[in-house]
C-alpha positions in Angstrom: 80.8 116.8 55.8 83.0 119.7 56.9 86.3 118.2 57.9 87.9 121.6 58.6 85.7 122.4 61.6 85.6 120.3 64.8 86.7 120.0 68.4 89.8 122.0 69.3 92.7 120.4 71.1 95.0 122.2 73.6 98.1 123.4 71.8 101.3 125.4 72.8 99.2 128.6 73.1 97.0 127.1 75.9 97.6 125.8 79.4 97.1 122.1 80.0 98.2 118.9 78.5 99.0 119.1 74.8 96.4 117.2 72.6 93.7 117.1 75.3 90.3 118.6 74.5 90.2 122.3 74.8 87.5 123.2 77.3 86.5 126.7 78.1 83.4 126.6 80.5 80.7 129.1 79.7 78.3 129.8 82.5 74.8 131.2 82.6 73.4 133.8 85.0 72.9 131.1 87.7 76.5 130.0 87.3 75.6 126.7 85.7 77.9 125.5 82.9 76.0 125.7 79.6 78.8 124.9 77.2 82.5 124.3 77.3 83.9 122.4 74.3 85.7 124.7 71.9 84.8 124.3 68.2 86.9 125.8 65.4 89.2 125.1 62.5 91.0 121.8 62.9 93.0 121.3 59.7 96.4 122.1 61.2 95.8 120.0 64.3 94.6 117.1 62.0 97.8 117.4 60.1 99.9 117.4 63.3 98.1 114.4 64.6 98.6 112.4 61.4 102.3 113.4 61.4 102.9 112.3 65.0 100.8 109.1 65.0 102.1 105.8 63.8 99.9 103.5 61.7 97.5 101.7 64.1 97.4 104.4 66.8 94.3 106.2 65.5 91.4 104.0 66.5 89.0 105.1 63.8 91.6 105.4 61.1 94.3 102.7 61.7 95.6 103.2 58.2 96.7 106.8 59.0 99.9 107.8 60.7 103.2 109.1 59.3 105.3 108.5 62.5 107.4 111.6 61.8 109.6 111.0 64.8 111.1 108.0 63.0 112.9 110.5 60.7 115.5 110.9 63.5 116.7 107.4 62.7 116.6 107.9 59.0 118.2 110.2 56.4 115.8 109.3 53.7 113.7 112.4 53.5 112.2 111.4 50.2 110.5 108.4 51.8 109.0 110.7 54.5 107.9 113.3 51.9 106.1 110.6 50.0 104.6 109.1 53.2 103.3 112.5 54.3 101.6 113.2 50.9 100.1 109.7 50.9 98.7 109.8 54.4 97.3 113.4 54.1 95.7 112.4 50.8 93.9 109.5 52.7 92.2 112.3 54.8 91.3 114.2 51.6 94.0 116.8 52.2 95.6 118.2 49.0 99.2 119.2 49.6 100.3 122.2 47.5 103.8 122.6 49.2 105.9 120.2 51.2 109.4 121.2 52.3 111.2 118.5 54.2 114.9 118.6 53.7 118.0 118.2 56.0 118.9 121.4 57.8 116.0 123.4 56.5 112.6 124.5 58.0 109.8 121.9 57.7 106.7 123.4 55.9 103.4 121.9 54.8 100.7 123.9 52.9 97.6 121.9 52.4 93.8 122.2 52.2 90.9 119.9 52.3 89.6 118.9 48.8 86.1 119.8 47.7 
């Protein structure tokens, strides 16, 4: 199963509601829509969804969800670094770099395991 390819979601580079399905209608010669859902790399959007979601919010994976917005109420970055690694691992993502420290840029480098 290829987890790195799937349906694309609308992001900051598109118009529309963020996290909705990205749809680009393709029409045939008679102007009928023949396709529209955009397929492509999804690893980064999967990471973003896991970071934003709280546990229980993802219907098919209720055990996933970091709830990164809760960091605003906490100063324990170590707990969130651990939680991020733990939840990404549940989705078979191997984290090679995770920078999450106060007053520094947030960075994750990960890839799906073989």
